[in-house]
Structure formats: structure tokens, C-alpha cells
N, C-alpha and C positions, 0 to 999 in steps of 0.2 A: 866831385861833393858828396852824391850820395855814398861814397862807398867810405868817407868821415863820417857823416852823417849813425850811419850803421852801425861804425867801428865806435863810435861816443856812445849810442844806446848801447851796446854789447857791454860796454867798458861800467857804465853808470848802472845799469842793471844787474853786472855782478857786484859792484858791492855794495847798491841796497839790499838785495836779498842775501847774501853769502860772508858780507862782512872782510875778510884778509883769509881766502884760501890760498892753501901751498901751492905749487905752479902745475904740478898735473890735473889737481880740480880748478886751478883757475883756467887753464886752457881748454880744459872740458867744456866746462858751462861759459867761458868767454866765445868757442865757435859756436854752441849752442844758441846764446842771447842773441849772434850776429844773425844768426837765420831766423829766427820765432818771432819776435814782437812786432816786426812792421809787416813781415807778409800774413800774420795770421791778423790785424787791421784791415789790411787788403783783401786778403780773403772774403771778410766778411762784406764788406764793399762791393766784390765781385760776383758774390754768392748773390746774397741778400740784397745787395742795392743794384743788381743787376749792371753792372759796372766794365769796362774794357780795362784791361791793365795796360798801363801806358808808362811812359817814365815820367810824364809829370805825377802823376798820383802816385807814384813811387816815393818823387822826391817831395810831398807834398807832405806825403802818411811819414815818410822818416823826420822832416823837422819839425811837425809837431810834435811826435812822441821825443823829439829830442829837446825839445823843450820842457815837456813836461819831467822827463827826466832828471836835467839840469835844475829843474825847480825843487825835485824831489831830494837829489842830492844838498842842495842849498838849505834846505831846512833840516835835514838833519845834521849837517854841519853845525846850523844856529843850533837846535837841540840839545846838541852835543856840549857846544862851547868849543870845539876844540878842531883843529883842521885834518879833513877828513884823510882817511889813511890810503895808503896805496891799494890799487887793487888786487895786487899779483904779489905774494912774496909772506911768510908768517912771522914770529915774534922773532924767529932765531935763522939764522940760512939753513936753506933747505938743502938733506940729503942730497950728496951727488945722484944718486941714486934715480931721484925725483926728477932731475935734470936729462938725463941717459933715458926713462921715460920718454917725458917730451922732445927729445931728438928723436926716439922709434916715433913718437907719433907723427912727425912731419916726413921720416921715409915712409908711413904709411899712407900717408895722405897722398904722397910724390907716387909710389909706386901705383894707390891705386888710379891715380890721373893717365897712365900710360898704359895701364892692364884692361883702361875704362875701352867700347864696341861703341862706335858711335852710330852703328847701321841700323839699329832700332831705331833711332831718332832720325834717321833721313827718312828710311822707308815708311814710317809714319807720319813726316811730313806729305812726303809724295800721296800717300793715303788719303791723307783728310784733305789735300786741294783737290783730287780725281774726284773722291766718292763723297766728301761732306762726311764722313762718321766721323762720331764720338764715342767710343765703344772698349777703349780702354785709357790707362792711365796718361799716356803720354797724349791722345787725342783731346782726352778732358781737357788738358792744358791749354793746348792750342786753340780751344773755342773760346776761352775770354782771352786770344789777343788781336789785339784789334789790326796790326797788317794781315794778319793770315785770314782776316773776316772782313775784306773793306767794303762789302756788299751789305753789311747788317750793322741797322744802327745802333744795338747792343747786342752784348753775347742772348745763345736762346739755351738757359740755364736749367730750364727741364732734361735736354738733351745729358747735360752732365750730373744731374742727379739719377739719369734714367740708370746708367752704367752700372757695372757691380763693382767698382772701385771706389772707395770712400772719397769725398771732395779732399778730405786732409792729407792726402797725396800732393793733391794740384796746389796746395797754399802755398807750400815751397815755388815749386816750376814756376806756376800761373803769376805771382807775384814778383817774381827776381826775374824773368825771365826780360821785360823793358832794357834791365840792367846789364845782362851778362848773355842777353842775344841767343847764338847756336850754341854757345861753352854753359848755359845754363843745366842741363842735367849731367855734362861732366863734369863742372865744379862740385854740385852736391855731391854727386857718386866718390869721388874724393873726400870731401868733407864731413860726409854720414861715415866713410870707413875711420877714420880720424876719431869721429865722437863714440865710434863702438869700441874701438881698441882703449879708449882713456877711460870710458864709464866701465868698460869691463874690467880694466886694471881696478881701478877702485872700486869696486864691488867687489871682484876677489880680495882684495887685500883690505877689507872690513872684516870678511866675515873669517878668510885664513888666519890673518896676521901675518902670512907670510907674503913680503915683495915680490920674491921669485918665482912660486906660485902662482901669482897673481899677474904677473910679465908673462910667464909662460901661456897662461889660460886667456889671457890678452890676444896674444899672437895663432894663436888657434883659433880663437873669433874671428880674426880678420884673415888669415891667411890658410884655414884649412880648406880643401877641392871642394866641399857641397858650397862655403862660401861662395868662394872664386868659379863658382857654374854661373855665379850669376853674374854677368860683364856689361851692365847697363844699371842703370839709378833703376831698381825694383823696390816694387810698396812695400814687400816683405823685409827688406834691409833697412827702408825707412823705421818699417814698426819695431823691428830688432833693436835698433839705436836709441827711438825715444824709449822704451820701454828699460833697455838702462840706464839711461838716465831717470829714468819715472820713480824705480827700484830705489839708485842710488840716493836720490832726494829726498825718499821715505825714509830710509833707514839712519842715516846721517845726519839730515835735517829737517827732522820731525816739531822743531818747532815753529817753522816754516811754512803756513799755509799754503801763502799766495804761492810759493812754487811750488808745495805740491801739490795742488789742484792745478795750476798751470800744464803741470807735466803729464799728470791725469789725463787730463783733455786730450791732449797732442798724442797720447800713448793712445788714447780710447779709440780715438778720428782718425789713425792713420793705420792704414794694411787694406784687407780685403774684407768688404760689409762689414758685419756686424762681428767681424772674429775678433779684432781687438779688445773688444768689449768684454771677452770673457777672461783678460788679466784683470780687471776690477775686483775678482771676486779674492784673487790670493791677496793683491792689496790690501783689501779690506781687514785681510785675518791680520796681516801685521799692523794698520792703522790700530786697532782695537786694541794691540798690544800696550802701549800705553794710553792714560787716561788722556782725553783732550774737554777742552771747553768750549760750550756754546759760540764764542767769539772765532775761535778757532776754526770751528767746523761752519760758519756761516761764510768766512773765508776764506774758506778751500773748495767749499761748492760753488761762493760766488764764480772764483779763477776756474774752474774744473768747466762751468756754464760758457764762460768767456771764449775758452779753448775749445771747446767742443761744439757749440752751439750752431754756425752752420753747419754742421752734419745731421738735425737732425732732420729735416726735410728729405735726405736720402735717407736716411733710416726708416720715414716713415712712407716711403715710398714704398721699401725692399720688407719691409717686418723684419723677424726673425727666427721666419722661416728654416733658410738653408741659404746655399751659396749659389741661387741660381736653380735650384730647384722648384718643383710642384707641390712637393708633399711636406710634410712638418718634418722635422729633425727627430723626432719623437716616434714618428711612422720607420722613416730610414732608420733609425738604430733598432729599430725592431728586424728589420730585414738583414741588418748586419748578423743577429743574432739567429736569426732562425732560416734566412738562405745560406749566408758568406759568401756572395757571387762576386767576379771579380768582373772589372767591364772587360769586353770583348778590345784585344790585342795590347791588355797589359799583363801582366804575367801572376799578378798576387790581387787579391783585394787589400783596397787602404789601409787594412787594419796590419797587414803584413806589407805591402809596397811601400810606407813611407821608412820605417826603423830600418827595413834592408836597403833602399835607396841611398839613407842617408848615412848607413856605415859601412855602406859599398866603398863610399867617396873617403869617408875620415878613417876607416881603417879599426879593428878589433883591439889594438892593442887603446884607441882614445875612447869606445865604449866601457874596458875595463876601467879605466880610469875613473869615467864618470858615476860607474857604479860603485865604485869603492867611495868615491868622495859624496854620492846619495846615503849609504849607510854609515857614514862616520859624520855626516850632515845629521841625519836622524837621531843619532846616536848621543848627539851634542845639544843641538835647539830643536825641540818639535814641530813648536810652531813655523820658524823658517822652514822645515825641511817640509809639513803639509801646504805652505802657501807655493813654493818654487817648484812643487811635485804638481802643485794645480795650476801653474801657470803653464806646465808644458801638458798636460792630459789633457784639459780642455779644448785648446787646439785641438790636440790632436784628434780627441772621442769626434768633435765637429767634420774633421777631414775624413774620418775612418768611414763617416756613413754617407758620403757621399757617392754619387753613382757616375755613372758615364764622364769619367774623368782623364779621360784620353788625351786631353792637349797637356802636349812637353810643356809647359811654362807652372802647369800645377803640381809640379814634382817638387817646386821651392818654395811650397806655400809654409813649410810647417820651420822654414828657418825665421820667420817671425815668435816663434815659440824656442827659440835656442837657447836663451838666455839661462835657463835652470842647467843645460849642459853644460855650459861654461863656466857654472860655477860648480856645479860637481865635480868637471875636471881639475878645475883646479884646487877643490878639496883633497882630489886625491892625490895632486901632485904634491900640496903641503905634506898629504902623510908619509909622500917616502921620502920628504926632504930632512923628517925629523927624526933624529938620531935613534930616540925611545922605538920607533911605533916601523923604523922604515924594514925591518923583515919581515913582519905579518902584512905590513903593506903591499911588501914587494910579492910574499906569497899569494895572495889573493888576486892582485894585478896579475898576476901569471897563468893564476885559475881560469878567471874572468877573460882573459885573453882567447886560450885555449880554449874554452866552451864557445866563443863569438866563433872562431874560427872550424869550428866541428861544426856549430848548428849553420853556418852561411854554406859549406860541404855538403849538407844535408837538402838546404832549400832547394833545390832544383828538380829535387824530387817529387816536391808537394804540389799537387794538382786540385785544382778549384775549376767548378762549373761559371762558365760566362753567364753575365746578366744577358736571359734571351730578348729583354724589350729595349735593350740600349740601343742597339741597331734600328727599330725605330726611332725611339726619342731623337737618336744623334746617327745620323745616317753616316757610313762613311764608303770607300768604291772598296776594298778589299777587305775579304773576309779572313778569319785564321784557319790554319792546320794543326794535326797532331805535332807533326814535325817541326813545324815552326815554333811551334810554344814551347815544348823542348829547346829548342836549339836557344831559344830568347830568355830561357828562363837561368839555364846555365850560363850567360854571358852577363845576366841582369845583377845574379849573385857572387859576383867575383868578390867574396872578402877576402882582405889580406890582414896583414899583421899591421901595416902603417899604413897614411896616409896616401891612396893611390892617385898621383897626377898625372897619371897617363889618361886617365878618364877625361880630362881637361879636354882631349882633342888639341885643337889648333889655338884654345884658347890661349895658351900660355905663350905662345909665339906673337909679342907684343909687337915689333915689325913687320910681320905679315899682316898684322891687324890693324895697323895704320894704312897699308897701301889699299887693302881693303875697303877701309871707309872711305878714301881717297876716290876708288873705284865707283863705289855707289853714289859719293856725292856728284863725282865727273857726268856720271850717267843720267843721273836725274835732274840735275840743275847745273851742266856743263852746255857746252855751249849749242850742241846739237839735240838739248832738250827741248821740249814742247814749250809753247808761249802759255798754255795753262799752268805750266810749271815755273817759267824763269818770269814771268810775269806779275807774280806776286808781291807787293809792296813790302811785305817783310822779306823774302824771297833775296829780293834784289836787293835788300840793304845786307844782310847778313848771309847770305851763300849766294851772291851774284858770280855768274860765270868768269868772270876776269881775276876774280878770289879764291880762286881752286886750283891747287896745286895740280897738273897733270901726274899721274900715277907712273911711274918708271918703269920704261920696256926691259924685261930680263933679256942679256944675251942670250942668242941663237946658239942652235949647235947641232952639227953636223951629224952625230948619233941616234941613229933609230932605234926603235926595239916593237917588233910585232907580241902583242901580247893577246893570250886568249883568255876570254873571262867566262866559265859557265858560270851561270844563273841559276843554274837548279841546283849545284854545289854550294854555291855561296851562299844562299839560302838557309842552307841548314848547317852551315860549317863543316861541310866535306872537304879531306883534305885535295891539293890539286885545283881545287875551282880556280885558280890564275895560273898562267905557266907562260912560261918565255918560249917564245918559237924562232928556230933560226931562219933569217927571212932568208927566200928561193934566189938561186942566181938568176941574175937579169935575164938569161936566154930561156926560163922556164916561167910557165905561166903563174900570176901572182895570186895569193888567197886574195880576193875581193873582202875588205875589211868593212866595218861598218862605219870606222873615221878613220880615216888615213888624213894627216896634216900635212905629208911633205905633197903628196899629190894631187887630193883632192879637190883643197883651195884653188887649184888653177882652172878645176873644171868648175868649180861654182862660179869662180870670177866670169868666166867666159861666158855660162849662160844667164849670169847676170848683165851682161852686155846687150844679150836679145833680150832684156829685159823678163829674165826668170829668177827671182831672187829667192834660192832655195833657202831657207832658213832652221832649218833640222834635219836630223835623221831621225827615224820613228819607224820601229816593229812592235806586234805584238805576240806575246810568244806562252807557250804554255808549261807551265813549276807544277810542282807536285807542293808547294808549301804555300801556295795562295789558291784558292776558289776560284777568283776569278783572271781571266787572262793579265798577263805581267804586260802594260805597257813599258817600251824603253824608247825612249828618248835622247840626244842629244844635238844641242842647238848649236848649228854649223858655226854662229859668230861666238864665240867667248873669248872676252879679253882677258876673263883669268887665266889662259892659256899663258899670253904674255906674260901680262903684268905680275900672276903669283906663281907662274907653273903651274898649275890644276888643269884637268878636264875634267867634266860635270857629265855624270850618264842619270839624269832622271827615271826614278821607277814609278810608274802611277800619279804621274802630275799633270800629264797631255795625253790627249785620245784624238784617234781620228776621228772626223767625221765627212767622210766621203772622200772623191776625187773629182780636181777641176777639169777642164777642156783638154787641159795639154795630161790628163792621165796623174800628174802629179799629187800625192796625197793631201790632205789638207787638216791640219791638226790645231787644236785652241787648248788652253787649260783647261784640268778637269773641273768642274764646275758643279756636278751633280753627281750624285748616285744612279739617277735616271739614266735613261738612254740621252745622250747629248744631242742638242739640236745647232747646225752650224749658226756662228754667227760672226760680227764684221773681223774680230780679235782672231781668226782662225789664219795660221802659216802654211807656208807651205813646203811639205817636205819630199823628199826623196819616196818613189815607190817601195812598198818594201821589199828585200830583198828576199826574205826565208822567213822559217818560223822557228830556226834553231833558238835554242836559251844560250846560245855560245856567241859572246860579244866580240868582234876581234878589231883590235885599234893599231893602227901602225903612228906609235906618239915618240916627241922625242925623249930619250932615256931618262930626262931631268924633269919630268914631267908628272907630278901625281895623279892618282885617278880617283876622282870623289864619286862612287855609287850611293846615290842619295834615294831613299824609297819613304817617298812622301805618306802622310796621312793625312785625308784631306776632308773639310767640312763638306759633306754631302746636300748642306741646305744651302751655304752662303760662299762657298768654292775658296776658305780660306785657307792656309795649312793649319793642322793642328802639333802634327810633332814630324821631324826627320829621325830613320836611322839611318847611320850613315857607315861605309867601306872604306876605307884610306887603302889605296894599290898603289907600291911603290917599288922599284927595282935600287936593290943594293949594290954596293962598288962591284958587288962579283957575279951581279946579273942575275941573282933569284928575287924572285918577286916577294915582296914581304904586305901581309892582309890582316889588316886591325876591323874593327867593329865597335862600333860606341851606339850602345843605346841612345835615343832620343837629343843625339847628336847631331849636326852644331846648331846650337842659339843661335847664333848671327845670322843664320842663311833663311831663318822666318821673317 
């Protein structure tokens, strides 16, 4: 029944606020109104009324709003004196191209459904149940779900307001979770991708007048590698989709103040702290382009307050100073100008880091088309050009001023300001499609792409000083060296002509992703999971062990390889870092590897029979590319080997805390940059065999090795990011090595 009520509300509001839209616009607003009205009322009840989100509250809210919308439709029909027109469909048949776009929107949503990664949701649930934290968007949502908080009489709203993520992100998830359960983030990820595609198409078509260019820009908006690097429901994806909807309403439905105020409030209240508020200034430029009455301003303001109001306590808690900083934004801006320092372990200051990072994904051709479109738009409509320029420049300026930006997830924040890039690229495509200007547009595009490639080739040679105070404010274990920084810059700035999908690492392998998600679910909530996880009421209902599908085990192989990995060479990209060594004949002594999946499993099993559970292999070695000893760990029991064909070697993730009475090592997760102390979490590892930076592995030939270098928060012990090497053996027996900066997201 709740589904039917949400659909009825969406259909009714589309008619009330838009009249008779064409198919693409009708579908875009239907999806948006399906998500917004009921969750908006629910969010106010949850945050301001300190209520838990329940199925009964959701149904009651939907029923009340359905009655209000139905009454409004009846009044409209009575005043008009005629039957209400259909919700979608214009006065004449829509062009076939419109229905093509509608079909593609379904494909985009379906593709996003399969592309989505559930690991972060599952890991966040596990962390929330174990630690009771509410420090991210996901956990903010969990704090309002009654079943996840069975011992609380009401949600701890202050904890939700205290985190860096605005409540507007939880507006959709916390409200709809009683209906969608464990698929909430999954469904919303797919729907927001479809909304982004539809509104990007509508905006670019209205600006450029070219449906073909609009389709190209919309496909770029949802399918460029920078966007696809986000495989989870991200606050910046939500902010980008809502900004497209808000700007479309502003430019094409300027006479509808309720619609504009509502979408402006949603846009400003979703994302990262106050950052989306910067989009209100360019929106104001467009609003003032046409005269408005006092009644218009009154209705728009009231609608804005209704949509944005429950964000005010959060804004009052944090203020406008910065994104988690103690200095004012203006003080940070002066440091950018006078010092131009970068965060340690990052290749560039944020001012350069963001554009280089984004266009290493999207390619020089996309950058060139965006520049061409920006120039054309400036010549054609100065007011629109200023508005879009500010919509990109203001968030970029705020991000450029931030310090201690070491976390991997911060690299995607600029996505929330990508609407101007999509618009400019669409304008550039329109110029190429118009025969009268095609030649000049092509020349400018070629020159711009060539300039982008040249600048990309020069970028690795630009060295900047690391902020010396960053380590004190944000301690991490490892320090950087000149050799490591040079290698990292070279890998980071690999800008090609076309979009680089290789940078997505394993994210494009949707079948592996589903197996990996199932493996995480089995580990956290399966039959062998602790009672603290499986005993939760919400987990029993939505993630019960009996409903989890076991991860299939790959067929084993009898072909093994002895692989030598020189960590000294691997860290700086030297040739010969990975070699395949012919196995010695049985009569000769075997080289003792760090891990031997063919023989050492038997040894570990025998020791387990005597009550000794060897959980890991661990050693600490010296390498020139890291200032501290490199901590090398391989967990003994890795289900990923059988389920995914992957063996992980972790660097800087575990540390030794001494030996036990049997002279085995005791290791634990690296929690602090300070000397570690033994804890109950310590595991047993084999005694260190050597301090050689070379790692020897005897593994099945079809198993990939993932060497993961962790950057760990020295205060909270949580990972900031991972830099990963993927090592495989091709059909000819030659090792292949690929390096990925700040990847892969799913492992965090």
C-alpha cells in the first residue's frame, strides 16, 4: 500500500506543479516526486521530533500526503471546470527521440543497479553495531532506524547533527529504509543515476537546442569514469542530481515558485556540510534575470524553508568556517596563496589535485570540449555563463583551501559541482554538430586536447612542499620520500585523450562485485557471525543468515607458480619488481616462501589441531621509498582466494606487538602512529623468517595478488585510503603489474 501511495503522490504533484509535461520531463519529475515529499515530512519528524523511522510512520505520512494531494487535485479540477488532463504526454505526440531517452533512462537505472557495490553498506552496518558510531552518511541513517537501536527510546539526534554530512542526505535513506530495508541504498543509487541522466539531458537540450548533444552530455554525466568511481550511494551524487533538477526548474519553470523553492532547499541541504549552499549564489543570478512579484518571493522562500529547515541545527552546530577545519576559510585561502602546500602523501595541493585527478579519469578530449562549450556559452549568454562558472568555481575554491585531505573519499567531492562541466561539454558537442561552425569547433577542440595532453605530461615534474603541520594534526604511520612522491605523481597524472576506464580497477567487474558483496555479508552476518551482529532485530529481519546466499567457490587448479615480489622495486615502479621463478625439482631444497597455498595450509591445519591457530604471516622490512619500516602481512585464512581468486598482501595495516609463550608473533591492526600496545584483538602470526623486502608466493596460477598499501588514521585507527598493485600471470607465463592510486574504494 505504501508503494501505491508514494506513486499517487508523485503523479499528483507532477500534475499540480507542472501540468502536462512531455515524456522525458514527466519521468524525471515523477522519479523526483516519488522520493521527495513523504521523506521530507518524515525527516522533519525524525530530526526535529526525535522520532524513529518506522513502517507505520512512513505509511501514515504517505496516507496523509496522499489525501492532501488528492484534495488539491479536486480543487484544481473544480476551479478549472474540466476533467484533469493526464500527467504525462503533451498536446501532440512526443517525438520518437523522447521515448528513446526514456528507454535509455531505464537502461541507466538498470545499469546502476548492477554496478552498485553493497560492501560499504554492510561494513557500515557492522561498524555501527560494534562501535555505535555515527560519523558518516550511512551511520547517520542507521541512528534513526528503530530496529538497529533496540535499546534506545528515541534517536540521538545530537550525534547525527554533529557529523560532517548534512542531514539532507539521510532525508531519503532514513525515511525509506522501513520500506526498502537492506536494499534502500541500492535502490536510491539506481534512481539518482536515472534522475541525473534525465535532468542533464533536459538542461543541455534547453541551453544548446540540440537533442543529440544533450544525449551525449547526459551519457557523459552518468557514464564517465570519474562518476563511475563512485559505486556506492554517495552524498555528492545526491547533491549533483538535485542541483540538475533545481537548475532545470529555475530555467524552465520560473513561474512556479513552490517548485523552485522546494528544489533549491533540497539542493542546498544535501551534500557535505555547507558546500551545496555555494550553489545558491549562481542560482540567485538566474532568478534575478526575470522580474518576480512579492507573492512569488514569498512562496519560493516558504518552500525553501520547508525543504531546508531541518538542516539549520546542523549548520548552527558547524558554522561556515570550513569542512572539518579549525581555521576560517579566509585564513586557509591566504595559506593557499602564500604557502601553496600539499597534504603529505598526496601529489599536489588541492588547487591542482582536483582538476588533474578528475581529468585523468575523463580524458583530455572531454576537458577540451568543456572549454569550447564554456567559451561559446560566454559569447552567447553572459548571465548563464557567469552562473555556471560560479557553480563550479565556488565549491572548487572551498575544496582548494582545505588541509589534511588525505582520505580517499574526499577525491570525489568535486562531483557535486559537475553540472557546469556537463553543460559546457554539451555546448561543445552542439558546436561540433552544427555544420556552419563545425570546422572551427573541431580545430579548437583538437588544440585544447593537445594542450591537455602536454600539460599532463609536464605535471609529474612539478614538485611542491608538503605541509609540515599536517602530520601533527592528522597523524599517519608512514612518511613519504622523494622517490615515492616522484613515482606517485607519474602514475597520478596519466591523462589520456579519451576516458580512462582502466582507473576503475575491479569496479567494472560486476560479477566479481556481487560475489565480493555476498562474501562480506556471509562474513559479517552469516551463521558463524557473532551474536552481537546476528542478534540485532533489524539484521534478523533483513539480513538473516538463512537468507544469505553462500559465495560460490572457484574450481581449484593443479598448476602453481612461484612468484617473487621485490617490494623495494615495486614501490617506485622499477622494472623486474615481479618475477616468475621456475619451481625447483623435488630432490632440491625448496625456497621457503612467505605464503605457500599448496603445502603450508596442511602445516597450519596440524598446528591448529594442537590448539595453535596461526592467523597470519608477518614481517617488517626496510625499503627506500618509506621512512618507517614496511609492515608486510598476509592473513592465513583468506576466503577471497577460493571465492574471488585473489590473495591480498597488506602493507602498513598490521603491526607486531611482541611474542607469546610459544615464540609466535602477536600482531594487531595498526591503530596509532605511536608505539602500539597489545590488545585483545592481537592475532598469532608465524615468527618472522627474514627481513628481505622480497616476498615469495607459491600460489595457483589463476590467482591474482593484490598488494594493498594502507594509509591509516593515527588517532582513530580507521583507514584513510589504499594504494593498490594488481599482479597476475598471463597465458604466456609473464607477470603483469598494474598500480592504482587511491583504490579500490570497496575495500575500505
